[in-house]
N, C-alpha and C positions, 0 to 999 in steps of 0.2 A: 407552429412552423413548419411548412412543407418539409415534408423528409425524402420528398420525391430525386433529390437530388445527392451527389456525393461530398458537395461542398456543404449545404446547408447539413446535411446527419453528421458531419465534420463538426461544425459547430455545435452543434445541439451537444457531441460528447464532450467538448470544452467545456460547453456551460455545464453539464452536470457532472463533472471533475471540479470545477471552480467552486460549486455548490456543495459539493461532500467535503471540500475543502474548508469551508466557512461558517457551515452550519449545518443541521437534522437534515440528512437525505436518504434516498433508498440504496447509496452507493456509499455511505460513510463505513460501512464493515465490508473488506472487501477478502478472497481468499488467494492469499499468497502460494505456489507451489515454486519449491526448491529441489534440488536434486541433493541428495546424502550423499556422500562420502564414497558408501558403497555402490550406488548408482542409482538405487530405489528412489522414484519419486517421493515428496512432505509436503502436505499440504497443512495450513494455521491459516488462522482468520485475523486480520490488521485493520488497523482504524486507519483512514487515511488523514494525513494530517497537514497536508500542501499539496498543491497543484500549483506547477510551474510551466504555461503555455510557453512559456520563450523557451523552455530547455525540452520540452515535450518531457514532462520529470511530474511523477507522483511521488511522495514522501510519506516512510511511515517511520514509528521511532521501535524500536525491540531493543531487550536485555542483551551489554554485551559477550554476556557468559551462554545464550540462548541458540541453542540447533542452528536456527535459521542464519545465525552470521557465520557459524564455521562453514557450512552449507555456501553461501553467497561467496566467501574467501576459498575454498575449494572451487567454485563453477558460479561465476556471477551472472549465469543465465537466470531468466525466472519467469513465470509467469502469475499473471493476476485475472482473476475473473471477479464482477461486481453485476447483483442484479436487482432490478426493480418488480419483482412479482405483481406490485399494484399497476405497473405502467406495462407490463410484461416486453422489458427490454434487460438485452441481458448485453453484457459487454467481456470482452476476452482481450489483454494485453499481453503482449510479449516484448522483453527488452533485457538489461542488463542490470544489477544493480550496484551499486557502490554507495559506502561506506562512507558519509559527509567527515570529513576532520579540518576544515574550516571552524574556526574557533566561535565567529563571531554567528554562522548557521547554527551552530551546536547551542549555543548560547540562545536565541533568537527561540529556536524550536523548545527548548527546556522551558523557559518563561510564559509559552503560550501553552502546556499542559497545566491542570489541575495539582493542587495539592498534592491527592489521593493516591495520583500516577505518579509523583516523584516519589511517595512510599515502594513502591515497588522496584524501582530500581536500587533502594536503600538497602534489600536486604541482603544477610551475608548468604543466602542461600541460595543457588545457582537454581534459573529455571530448571525442571526436569528433574534435581535431587529428590532422591528418594526420604520418605519424611515417616516419623512415628504417627504424624496425626496432623490434619490438616493449620493447624494453631501454630506448629512448628515455624512453619518459614513467617510468621508475625511475628513468634516470642524473639527472632533474631533481627528482626529489623528495628534502627534505631528511632525513636519519640520525632513525632511527627513534626519538621521544624522549617521553614521557609530558606529555602538558598536558593540564590538568583545564580549560582555555577550548577551545571548540569554533575550529576553523581558518574562517578567510575567506572557503570557501568551502563551508562546511560546511551544508546547508539543510534544514530540519524540514519537512516539509508534513502538513498535517492533512486526509483529508479528509471531509467532512460527507456523512454517507449518508442519501439520501433516498427512493432506491427501490432493493429487493432483489426477486431472482428466483433459487428454489431449486430445485434439481432433484434427485431421489435414481433413479437409475436400477435400485438392486438388487431392488425389490420388483417385485407383479406384484398390478395392475399398476403401471408408475412413477408417480410424485408430481412434481406443481409446484405453487408456491405462489408468487403475487407477494403486496411488500408495502410498502405506501406508507407513506410517515411526512407528518401532519399535527400539526406543533409536535410535542409529544414522546410523542404516541400512533402505534400502528403498526398498518394495519389487511390482515389478510393475506387474500387471494380465491384459492381451489383454482383451476387451469387445464389445460386440457387439456396434458397432455407434449408 
């Protein structure tokens, strides 16, 4: 794909995000930055679960008791970074995160998770709790059983993308393009890497 036009670059970004949401790709694991109630930044790795091009949004799951949920409830502004080290591409996203309350969307996301992921949401120990030993979290988890309904601790987050910064470092010269969303339209601007 010729990535010398901003439009072609935008289509490539959408393709990369769709791939990450559907199968193994360099962008499966992303870094999510939130703002703590104290004003300090917090950064952690999340797994992309869905990409909705029509909404310009990516989805992640989280334990509803986690600090990232508290952060987002206090301030929904987030930043997300993905890196394809082999492909020499970095993607930075900025937007607003929302907790999905629609029951059908939550059920659909829950059913796409593997059973081993369901276990994480069934633990009676909240993420970040102090433990006497690492096994304590698992001892307080009910035995694995199939459930078609999301756990009460299951949260689905949708990050509505408002700005993007794409950097490609394998070409000479390196290329960088910033994108800004206005309604459903995106405008790309080439900038110095």
